[in-house]
KOLTOR-144219 format. One record per residue (C-alpha): x negated, z negated, y; residue number from 1. Coordinates in nm, 4 decimals. Example, Ala and Ser with C-alpha at 12.3 -4.5 7.8 and 13.67 -1.06 7.14 Angstrom:
BEGIN
@x -1.2300 z -0.7800 y -0.4500 nr 1
@x -1.3670 z -0.7140 y -0.1060 nr 2
***
This chain:
BEGIN
@x 2.1721 z -1.1339 y 0.4135 nr 1
@x 2.4410 z -1.2727 y 0.6434 nr 2
@x 2.1834 z -1.3361 y 0.9194 nr 3
@x 2.1062 z -0.9617 y 0.9230 nr 4
@x 2.4638 z -0.8411 y 0.9376 nr 5
@x 2.7907 z -0.9618 y 1.0830 nr 6
@x 3.0089 z -0.9076 y 0.7762 nr 7
@x 3.3545 z -0.7666 y 0.8498 nr 8
@x 3.6739 z -0.9524 y 0.7686 nr 9
@x 3.8964 z -0.6462 y 0.7160 nr 10
@x 3.8943 z -0.3410 y 0.4885 nr 11
@x 3.8738 z -0.1184 y 0.7949 nr 12
@x 3.5727 z -0.3113 y 0.9210 nr 13
@x 3.4074 z -0.2871 y 0.5781 nr 14
@x 3.4672 z 0.0891 y 0.5757 nr 15
@x 3.2992 z 0.1147 y 0.9179 nr 16
@x 3.0025 z -0.0962 y 0.8056 nr 17
@x 2.9713 z 0.1189 y 0.4918 nr 18
@x 2.9676 z 0.4382 y 0.7034 nr 19
@x 2.6986 z 0.2952 y 0.9320 nr 20
@x 2.4842 z 0.1925 y 0.6325 nr 21
@x 2.5357 z 0.5254 y 0.4551 nr 22
@x 2.4416 z 0.7164 y 0.7715 nr 23
@x 2.1335 z 0.4996 y 0.8294 nr 24
@x 2.0307 z 0.5455 y 0.4677 nr 25
@x 2.0637 z 0.9243 y 0.4820 nr 26
@x 1.8763 z 0.9489 y 0.8120 nr 27
@x 1.5964 z 0.7118 y 0.7088 nr 28
@x 1.5557 z 0.9236 y 0.3947 nr 29
@x 1.5615 z 1.2579 y 0.5796 nr 30
@x 1.3847 z 1.1759 y 0.9063 nr 31
@x 1.2141 z 0.8425 y 0.8417 nr 32
@x 1.2689 z 0.5110 y 1.0130 nr 33
@x 1.0733 z 0.5781 y 1.3335 nr 34
@x 1.2323 z 0.9193 y 1.3966 nr 35
@x 1.5843 z 0.7800 y 1.3540 nr 36
@x 1.7616 z 0.6221 y 1.6495 nr 37
@x 2.0677 z 0.3999 y 1.6582 nr 38
@x 2.2470 z 0.6824 y 1.8388 nr 39
@x 2.1604 z 0.9151 y 1.5481 nr 40
@x 2.3091 z 0.6629 y 1.3058 nr 41
@x 2.6312 z 0.6095 y 1.5007 nr 42
@x 2.6758 z 0.9840 y 1.5648 nr 43
@x 2.6454 z 1.0586 y 1.1939 nr 44
@x 2.8752 z 0.7652 y 1.1084 nr 45
@x 3.1294 z 0.8943 y 1.3633 nr 46
@x 3.1497 z 0.5611 y 1.5446 nr 47
@x 3.0876 z 0.4675 y 1.9063 nr 48
@x 2.7282 z 0.3534 y 1.9756 nr 49
@x 2.8515 z 0.0040 y 2.0653 nr 50
@x 3.0151 z -0.0304 y 1.7237 nr 51
@x 2.6695 z -0.0552 y 1.5637 nr 52
@x 2.6077 z -0.3802 y 1.7533 nr 53
@x 2.9234 z -0.5391 y 1.6129 nr 54
@x 2.7416 z -0.5466 y 1.2780 nr 55
@x 2.3666 z -0.5349 y 1.3530 nr 56
@x 2.1462 z -0.6585 y 1.6369 nr 57
@x 1.8918 z -0.3761 y 1.6068 nr 58
@x 1.7657 z -0.0900 y 1.3879 nr 59
@x 1.5311 z -0.3084 y 1.1834 nr 60
@x 1.8279 z -0.5285 y 1.0842 nr 61
@x 2.0106 z -0.2392 y 0.9187 nr 62
@x 1.6845 z -0.1386 y 0.7502 nr 63
@x 1.6302 z -0.4905 y 0.6117 nr 64
@x 1.9942 z -0.5028 y 0.5027 nr 65
@x 1.9442 z -0.1807 y 0.3043 nr 66
@x 1.6270 z -0.3151 y 0.1381 nr 67
@x 1.8034 z -0.6342 y 0.0301 nr 68
@x 2.1003 z -0.4286 y -0.0906 nr 69
@x 1.8709 z -0.2112 y -0.3054 nr 70
@x 1.6990 z -0.5094 y -0.4620 nr 71
@x 2.0350 z -0.6671 y -0.5409 nr 72
@x 2.1866 z -0.3407 y -0.6722 nr 73
@x 1.8890 z -0.2652 y -0.8979 nr 74
@x 1.8826 z -0.6192 y -1.0404 nr 75
@x 2.2608 z -0.6307 y -1.0918 nr 76
@x 2.2593 z -0.2869 y -1.2548 nr 77
@x 1.9852 z -0.3914 y -1.4974 nr 78
@x 2.1533 z -0.7284 y -1.5653 nr 79
@x 2.4801 z -0.5518 y -1.6473 nr 80
@x 2.3067 z -0.3136 y -1.8886 nr 81
@x 2.1065 z -0.5851 y -2.0705 nr 82
@x 2.3922 z -0.8361 y -2.0878 nr 83
@x 2.4185 z -0.9763 y -2.4374 nr 84
@x 2.0766 z -0.8446 y -2.5441 nr 85
@x 1.8689 z -1.1269 y -2.6936 nr 86
@x 1.5444 z -0.9427 y -2.7661 nr 87
@x 1.3108 z -0.9306 y -2.4637 nr 88
@x 1.1523 z -0.6097 y -2.5937 nr 89
@x 1.4951 z -0.4434 y -2.6170 nr 90
@x 1.5863 z -0.5822 y -2.2744 nr 91
@x 1.2706 z -0.4202 y -2.1326 nr 92
@x 1.3611 z -0.0871 y -2.2936 nr 93
@x 1.7191 z -0.0954 y -2.1674 nr 94
@x 1.6065 z -0.2303 y -1.8279 nr 95
@x 1.3534 z 0.0495 y -1.7788 nr 96
@x 1.6117 z 0.3130 y -1.8646 nr 97
@x 1.8624 z 0.1426 y -1.6335 nr 98
@x 1.6069 z 0.1428 y -1.3493 nr 99
@x 1.5232 z 0.5112 y -1.4037 nr 100
@x 1.8916 z 0.6052 y -1.4117 nr 101
@x 1.9557 z 0.4089 y -1.0916 nr 102
@x 1.6663 z 0.5805 y -0.9127 nr 103
@x 1.7795 z 0.9218 y -1.0371 nr 104
@x 2.1226 z 0.8549 y -0.8869 nr 105
@x 1.9743 z 0.7077 y -0.5645 nr 106
@x 1.6506 z 0.9018 y -0.4958 nr 107
@x 1.6388 z 0.7841 y -0.1340 nr 108
@x 1.5647 z 0.4286 y -0.2514 nr 109
@x 1.1975 z 0.5017 y -0.3222 nr 110
@x 1.1415 z 0.6548 y 0.0207 nr 111
@x 1.3101 z 0.3760 y 0.2108 nr 112
@x 1.1468 z 0.0921 y 0.0142 nr 113
@x 0.7971 z 0.2387 y 0.0378 nr 114
@x 0.8320 z 0.3282 y 0.4059 nr 115
@x 0.8817 z -0.0426 y 0.4761 nr 116
@x 0.5063 z -0.0849 y 0.4227 nr 117
@x 0.4515 z 0.1134 y 0.7450 nr 118
@x 0.7359 z -0.0429 y 0.9406 nr 119
@x 0.6583 z -0.4068 y 0.8725 nr 120
@x 0.4191 z -0.4924 y 0.5886 nr 121
@x 0.5963 z -0.8274 y 0.5518 nr 122
@x 0.9173 z -0.6446 y 0.4500 nr 123
@x 0.7331 z -0.4578 y 0.1757 nr 124
@x 0.5680 z -0.7762 y 0.0486 nr 125
@x 0.8956 z -0.9714 y 0.0539 nr 126
@x 1.0794 z -0.6960 y -0.1330 nr 127
@x 0.8341 z -0.6937 y -0.4226 nr 128
@x 0.7553 z -1.0672 y -0.4329 nr 129
@x 1.1260 z -1.1550 y -0.4500 nr 130
@x 1.1793 z -0.8969 y -0.7216 nr 131
@x 0.8758 z -1.0339 y -0.9099 nr 132
@x 1.0032 z -1.3916 y -0.8867 nr 133
@x 1.3255 z -1.2885 y -1.0569 nr 134
@x 1.1224 z -1.1100 y -1.3253 nr 135
@x 0.8837 z -1.4047 y -1.3770 nr 136
@x 1.1755 z -1.6331 y -1.4664 nr 137
@x 1.2841 z -1.3955 y -1.7462 nr 138
@x 0.9274 z -1.3586 y -1.8723 nr 139
@x 0.8781 z -1.7372 y -1.8836 nr 140
@x 1.2016 z -1.7760 y -2.0777 nr 141
@x 1.0947 z -1.5058 y -2.3270 nr 142
@x 0.7530 z -1.6723 y -2.3651 nr 143
@x 0.9134 z -2.0123 y -2.4272 nr 144
@x 1.1266 z -1.8511 y -2.6999 nr 145
@x 0.8181 z -1.6918 y -2.8593 nr 146
@x 0.9307 z -1.3364 y -2.7791 nr 147
@x 0.6325 z -1.2565 y -2.5583 nr 148
@x 0.2675 z -1.3514 y -2.5752 nr 149
@x 0.1490 z -1.6272 y -2.3461 nr 150
@x -0.0059 z -1.4183 y -2.0659 nr 151
@x 0.0167 z -1.5152 y -1.6979 nr 152
@x 0.3857 z -1.4455 y -1.6121 nr 153
@x 0.3007 z -1.3256 y -1.2607 nr 154
@x 0.0477 z -1.0729 y -1.3949 nr 155
@x 0.2970 z -0.9556 y -1.6578 nr 156
@x 0.5745 z -0.9210 y -1.3965 nr 157
@x 0.3629 z -0.7015 y -1.1684 nr 158
@x 0.2300 z -0.5046 y -1.4651 nr 159
@x 0.5836 z -0.4236 y -1.5822 nr 160
@x 0.7029 z -0.3527 y -1.2283 nr 161
@x 0.4078 z -0.1176 y -1.1802 nr 162
@x 0.4909 z 0.0639 y -1.5029 nr 163
@x 0.8543 z 0.1060 y -1.3949 nr 164
@x 0.7610 z 0.2206 y -1.0451 nr 165
@x 0.5112 z 0.4835 y -1.1502 nr 166
@x 0.7062 z 0.6063 y -1.4519 nr 167
@x 0.9931 z 0.6527 y -1.2063 nr 168
@x 0.7752 z 0.8348 y -0.9559 nr 169
@x 0.6364 z 1.0757 y -1.2145 nr 170
@x 0.9463 z 1.1459 y -1.4218 nr 171
@x 1.2071 z 1.1362 y -1.1438 nr 172
@x 1.0376 z 1.2272 y -0.8169 nr 173
@x 0.7645 z 1.4596 y -0.9455 nr 174
@x 0.9120 z 1.6147 y -1.2612 nr 175
@x 1.2818 z 1.5602 y -1.1788 nr 176
@x 1.3580 z 1.4707 y -1.5406 nr 177
@x 1.7176 z 1.3939 y -1.6304 nr 178
@x 1.6639 z 1.2535 y -1.9814 nr 179
@x 1.4607 z 0.9330 y -2.0123 nr 180
@x 1.4904 z 0.8175 y -2.3738 nr 181
@x 1.1607 z 0.9743 y -2.4862 nr 182
@x 0.9465 z 0.8363 y -2.2042 nr 183
@x 1.1139 z 0.4935 y -2.2262 nr 184
@x 1.0442 z 0.4784 y -2.6012 nr 185
@x 0.6790 z 0.5765 y -2.5399 nr 186
@x 0.6383 z 0.3060 y -2.2749 nr 187
@x 0.7816 z 0.0372 y -2.5024 nr 188
@x 0.5683 z 0.1602 y -2.7946 nr 189
@x 0.2526 z 0.1385 y -2.5798 nr 190
@x 0.3469 z -0.2110 y -2.4591 nr 191
@x 0.4413 z -0.3279 y -2.8082 nr 192
@x 0.1313 z -0.1947 y -2.9825 nr 193
@x -0.1104 z -0.2708 y -2.6986 nr 194
@x -0.3625 z -0.0365 y -2.5429 nr 195
@x -0.6854 z -0.1858 y -2.6777 nr 196
***
């Protein structure tokens, strides 16, 4: 991440970087990446246009920085919520609820992540393949412990990521649900019992 951003050394610098990122995030969500200029970002952040270049070399750098930040935040949020849980099935239940709660609190994340497909397909691929790699490691560990059946870990990772993504789209973006326990329990029941 450090190659994308020149990290500040002071609290004031961090506050400025945070304002730039928050402004970029809001504008990318509202207007989209292509319709947002660096001047738009700096105007909204209330910083001089040149200040942007202290931290980022170009607009795509701040976009990539946000994508990496989301991936890290989602994974850390889930890890915090499943800490100390030894059952993989329970970890999946808690992890799905954690993901849904995170997306509910940060609805812009979906828009910005999925728009990356149209900005630079490589960004979109990297986002999901890196997330999947993290997931695969946990699946392999659960399989080695006999907690999950011995299916291809990569297939299982993308299957579970797909479930999370589209459950999130339907219940958060489409239906704007605020309570997730019922749908999470139904997902885990379907996974546990199997579909066929």
